[in-house]
C-alpha positions in Angstrom: 33.2 19.3 132.6 32.0 18.8 136.2 31.0 15.4 137.4 28.9 16.5 140.4 25.2 17.2 139.7 25.1 20.5 141.6 28.2 21.7 139.8 26.7 20.9 136.4 23.5 22.9 137.4 25.6 25.8 138.7 27.5 25.9 135.4 24.3 26.0 133.4 22.8 28.7 135.5 25.9 30.9 135.6 26.2 30.5 131.8 22.6 31.7 131.3 23.1 34.6 133.7 26.3 35.6 132.0 24.5 35.8 128.6 21.6 37.8 130.1 24.0 40.2 131.9 26.0 40.7 128.7 22.8 41.6 126.8 21.7 44.0 129.5 25.1 45.7 129.6 25.0 46.1 125.9 21.6 47.8 126.1 22.9 50.2 128.7 26.0 51.1 126.7 23.8 51.7 123.6 21.4 53.9 125.6 24.4 55.9 126.9 25.8 56.4 123.4 22.3 57.5 122.2 22.2 60.2 124.9 25.7 61.4 124.0 24.8 61.5 120.3 21.8 63.8 121.0 21.9 67.1 119.2 18.9 68.8 120.9 17.8 69.2 124.5 14.4 67.6 123.8 15.9 64.5 122.2 18.5 64.3 124.9 16.0 64.5 127.7 13.9 61.7 126.2 16.9 59.5 125.7 18.2 60.3 129.2 14.9 59.2 130.7 15.3 55.8 129.0 19.0 55.5 130.0 18.2 56.3 133.6 15.5 53.7 133.8 18.0 51.0 132.5 20.7 52.2 134.8 18.5 52.2 137.9 17.3 48.7 137.1 21.0 47.6 136.7 21.9 49.1 140.1 18.9 47.4 141.7 20.0 44.0 140.3 23.7 44.7 141.2 24.7 44.5 137.5 26.7 47.7 138.2 27.6 49.2 141.6 25.1 51.8 142.6 27.8 54.5 143.0 29.0 53.8 139.4 25.4 54.2 138.2 25.1 57.5 140.1 28.2 58.8 138.4 27.1 57.8 135.0 23.6 59.4 135.5 25.2 62.6 136.8 27.5 62.9 133.8 24.7 62.3 131.4 22.4 64.8 133.1 25.2 67.4 133.0 25.7 66.7 129.2 22.0 67.1 128.5 21.9 70.4 130.5 24.7 71.8 128.3 22.5 71.1 125.3 19.7 73.4 126.6 
């Protein structure tokens, strides 16, 4: 446990951020799985739209590297196009 006041505050803030980031990553993983589980092109397109929104937000907030987000989005779009 830290003794310095600023270190205590840093620990609290980083703990809160860690929980928030874990939650966001979980939402993104679930959205990706939902796209991959799509059976029709219409459902896949709708789920892809939701996943892309979450991924773009994660890239903006640097939760994931923007290049990684681009690769994921590209793969998901390719998958949805094969459903059509």
